[in-house]
C-alpha positions as CSV (number, residue, x, y, z in Angstrom):
1,M,0.0,0.0,0.0
2,P,1.3,3.5,-0.7
3,A,2.7,5.3,2.3
4,L,1.1,8.4,3.7
5,H,2.4,11.7,2.1
6,Q,3.8,9.7,-0.8
7,P,2.4,9.5,-4.3
8,A,-0.7,7.3,-4.7
9,R,-0.4,4.3,-7.0
10,N,-1.9,5.0,-10.4
11,F,-4.3,2.6,-12.1
12,K,-6.6,2.7,-15.2
13,L,-9.9,0.9,-15.1
14,P,-13.2,0.9,-17.1
15,S,-16.2,2.7,-15.6
16,L,-19.7,1.2,-15.6
17,D,-20.4,2.8,-19.0
18,G,-17.1,1.4,-20.5
19,K,-15.1,4.7,-20.3
20,Q,-11.5,4.3,-19.2
21,V,-10.8,6.2,-16.0
22,E,-7.2,6.7,-14.7
23,L,-6.5,7.9,-11.2
24,W,-3.9,10.3,-12.5
25,D,-6.5,12.0,-14.7
26,F,-7.4,14.0,-11.6
27,R,-3.8,15.2,-10.9
28,Q,-3.4,19.0,-10.9
29,R,-7.2,19.3,-11.0
30,K,-9.0,17.5,-8.2
31,N,-8.6,16.0,-4.8
32,V,-9.9,12.4,-4.8
33,V,-11.8,10.3,-2.3
34,L,-10.8,6.8,-3.4
35,I,-13.1,4.0,-2.1
36,V,-11.8,0.5,-2.8
37,L,-14.2,-2.4,-2.1
38,R,-13.1,-6.0,-2.3
39,R,-16.7,-7.0,-1.6
40,F,-19.9,-5.1,-1.7
41,S,-22.9,-5.2,0.6
42,D,-26.0,-3.3,1.6
43,E,-24.3,-2.3,4.8
44,I,-21.4,-0.8,3.0
45,M,-23.8,1.1,0.8
46,R,-25.8,2.4,3.8
47,R,-22.8,3.3,6.0
48,L,-20.4,4.7,3.5
49,I,-21.3,5.0,-0.1
50,L,-24.7,6.6,0.1
51,P,-23.7,9.2,2.7
52,I,-20.7,10.2,0.6
53,S,-22.9,10.3,-2.5
54,E,-25.5,12.4,-0.8
55,A,-22.8,14.9,0.3
56,H,-21.4,15.2,-3.3
57,K,-22.0,19.0,-3.3
58,D,-19.9,19.4,-0.2
59,F,-17.1,17.3,-1.8
60,A,-17.4,19.3,-5.0
61,Q,-17.1,22.5,-3.1
62,A,-13.8,21.1,-1.7
63,D,-12.7,20.3,-5.3
64,A,-12.9,16.6,-4.6
65,E,-14.0,13.8,-6.9
66,I,-15.4,10.5,-5.5
67,L,-14.0,7.4,-7.2
68,V,-15.4,4.0,-6.2
69,V,-13.6,0.8,-7.2
70,V,-15.7,-2.4,-7.1
71,S,-15.0,-6.0,-8.2
72,E,-16.4,-7.3,-11.5
73,N,-18.9,-9.5,-9.5
74,D,-20.4,-6.5,-7.9
75,S,-20.4,-4.2,-10.9
76,S,-23.9,-5.2,-11.9
77,S,-25.5,-3.7,-8.8
78,E,-28.2,-1.2,-10.0
79,S,-27.6,0.9,-6.9
80,L,-24.1,1.8,-8.0
81,A,-25.3,3.4,-11.2
82,Q,-27.4,5.8,-9.2
83,L,-24.5,7.2,-7.2
84,N,-23.1,10.8,-7.5
85,A,-19.7,9.2,-8.0
86,Q,-17.5,7.6,-10.6
87,V,-17.6,3.8,-10.3
88,V,-14.9,1.7,-12.0
89,I,-14.6,-2.1,-12.2
90,D,-11.5,-3.8,-10.9
91,H,-11.3,-6.8,-13.3
92,Q,-8.0,-8.2,-12.0
93,N,-8.0,-6.9,-8.4
94,Q,-5.2,-4.5,-9.1
95,P,-6.2,-1.6,-6.9
96,S,-7.6,-4.1,-4.3
97,N,-4.3,-5.8,-4.0
98,T,-2.3,-2.6,-4.1
99,Y,-4.3,-0.5,-1.7
100,L,-6.2,-2.8,0.7
101,N,-3.3,-4.8,2.2
102,G,-5.6,-7.8,2.8
103,A,-8.5,-5.7,4.1
104,D,-12.0,-5.8,2.7
105,F,-12.7,-2.1,2.4
106,G,-10.5,1.0,2.1
107,V,-11.0,4.7,2.0
108,F,-8.1,6.9,0.7
109,V,-7.9,10.7,0.6
110,I,-5.6,11.9,-2.2
111,D,-4.8,15.5,-2.8
112,R,-4.7,17.2,-6.2
113,Y,-1.0,16.6,-6.5
114,G,-1.4,12.8,-6.1
115,E,-0.2,12.6,-2.5
116,L,-1.9,10.2,-0.2
117,L,-3.1,12.2,2.8
118,R,-5.1,9.7,4.9
119,S,-6.2,6.1,4.6
120,W,-8.4,3.6,6.3
121,Q,-8.3,-0.1,5.6
122,V,-10.8,-2.1,7.5
123,N,-12.7,-5.5,7.5
124,S,-15.9,-4.3,9.1
125,A,-18.3,-1.6,7.9
126,T,-18.6,-0.3,11.4
127,E,-14.9,0.8,11.3
128,L,-15.3,3.0,8.2
129,P,-14.8,6.7,8.6
130,S,-17.7,9.1,8.6
131,T,-18.4,11.4,5.7
132,R,-17.6,14.3,7.9
133,K,-14.2,12.9,8.8
134,I,-13.3,12.3,5.2
135,L,-14.4,15.8,4.2
136,H,-12.5,17.3,7.1
137,V,-9.2,15.8,5.9
138,I,-9.7,17.4,2.5
139,E,-10.7,20.8,4.0
140,L,-7.7,20.9,6.3
141,N,-5.4,20.1,3.4
142,E,-7.0,22.8,1.3
143,L,-6.0,25.3,4.0
144,A,-2.4,24.5,3.4
145,C,-0.7,27.4,1.7
146,P,3.0,26.8,0.8
147,E,3.1,30.4,-0.6
148,C,2.2,31.6,2.9
149,G,4.6,29.3,4.8
150,I,2.0,26.7,5.7
151,S,2.9,23.5,3.8
152,R,0.8,21.0,5.6
153,W,-1.8,20.8,8.4
154,P,-2.1,18.1,11.0
155,V,-5.1,15.9,10.1
156,T,-5.3,13.4,13.0
157,G,-7.7,14.0,15.9
158,Y,-9.5,17.1,14.6
159,E,-13.1,17.0,13.6
160,I,-15.6,19.6,12.6
161,G,-18.4,20.2,15.0
162,L,-16.6,19.1,18.2
163,G,-16.3,22.7,19.5
164,L,-12.5,22.9,19.2
165,S,-11.1,26.3,18.6
166,F,-7.9,27.3,16.8
167,P,-5.9,30.6,16.7
168,I,-6.3,32.0,13.2
169,S,-4.8,35.3,11.9
170,V,-5.4,36.6,8.4
171,H,-4.4,39.7,6.5
172,P,-6.5,42.7,7.7
173,R,-7.4,43.6,4.1
174,V,-9.2,40.3,3.8
175,L,-11.2,40.0,7.0
176,S,-10.7,43.5,8.4
177,G,-8.6,42.3,11.3
178,S,-7.4,39.3,13.2
179,V,-9.7,36.7,14.6
180,T,-8.6,34.4,17.4
181,N,-10.2,31.3,18.9
182,L,-12.4,31.0,15.8
183,P,-14.8,28.0,16.0
184,V,-14.0,25.3,13.4
185,D,-17.1,24.7,11.2
186,A,-17.7,24.2,7.5
187,R,-18.4,27.9,6.9
188,T,-15.2,28.9,8.5
189,F,-13.2,26.4,6.4
190,R,-14.8,27.7,3.2
191,Q,-13.9,31.3,4.1
192,I,-10.3,30.5,4.8
193,I,-10.1,28.4,1.6
194,K,-11.2,31.5,-0.3
195,I,-8.5,33.6,1.5
196,R,-6.0,30.9,0.5
197,E,-7.1,31.1,-3.1
198,L,-6.7,34.9,-3.1
199,C,-3.2,34.5,-1.8
200,R,-2.3,31.9,-4.4
201,N,-3.8,34.1,-7.2
202,G,-1.4,36.9,-6.2
203,R,-3.7,39.6,-5.3
204,E,-1.9,43.0,-5.5
205,D,-3.2,44.1,-2.1
206,M,-1.7,41.1,-0.3
207,P,2.0,41.2,0.4
208,D,3.7,37.8,0.0
209,G,3.7,35.7,3.1
210,V,1.2,37.9,4.9
211,A,-2.2,36.9,3.6
212,L,-2.6,33.6,5.5
213,Q,-0.3,33.1,8.5
214,T,-2.0,30.4,10.5
215,A,-1.2,27.8,13.1
216,L,-3.4,24.8,13.9
217,R,-3.1,24.2,17.6
218,P,-6.2,23.7,19.7
219,T,-6.7,26.2,22.5
220,Q,-7.1,24.6,25.9
């Protein structure tokens, strides 16, 4: 299995409609939530696939594509064709063998540069991560801004909605001042992501290295 913060292993597989889909097709464009299923069940659909599919607008807002890999035996399931996700068929168990490391199910968060940010390999549907946790990993990574000196955010142990607060400081021309102990919620993440994008796009009113100087450390 690829190591964390290393390039994800590429593969090319047919989709349900016969189109060839390559993991690296998304590089430089999209984050990817890769779901690899050695076997498929109603419980997996209920606990993981459907919640992620229903949250497709949230993932799209985070510039994330959902890619589901199923075995050839499971590819005829009608429910798969109704998902808001790309579904590809693993004819020869290539991604299953590469990514699952003997497990039955796996969820992998890959950034737009092809780096593996987080992974879960489990044998029970009850051990699968929540949609919120998966989305949170992507959102934290989207806050990373190498141009501003923040190359990577910690992703373990933080979850939206738990009431954690973090010291956040932004350029005053963006938010008219500094904000500290700002609650972490989806709206806050989206605002900061917009700030990050302004910084990356080289806004003239933002001196380099000043637009987004942040530190992710929970206040006690």
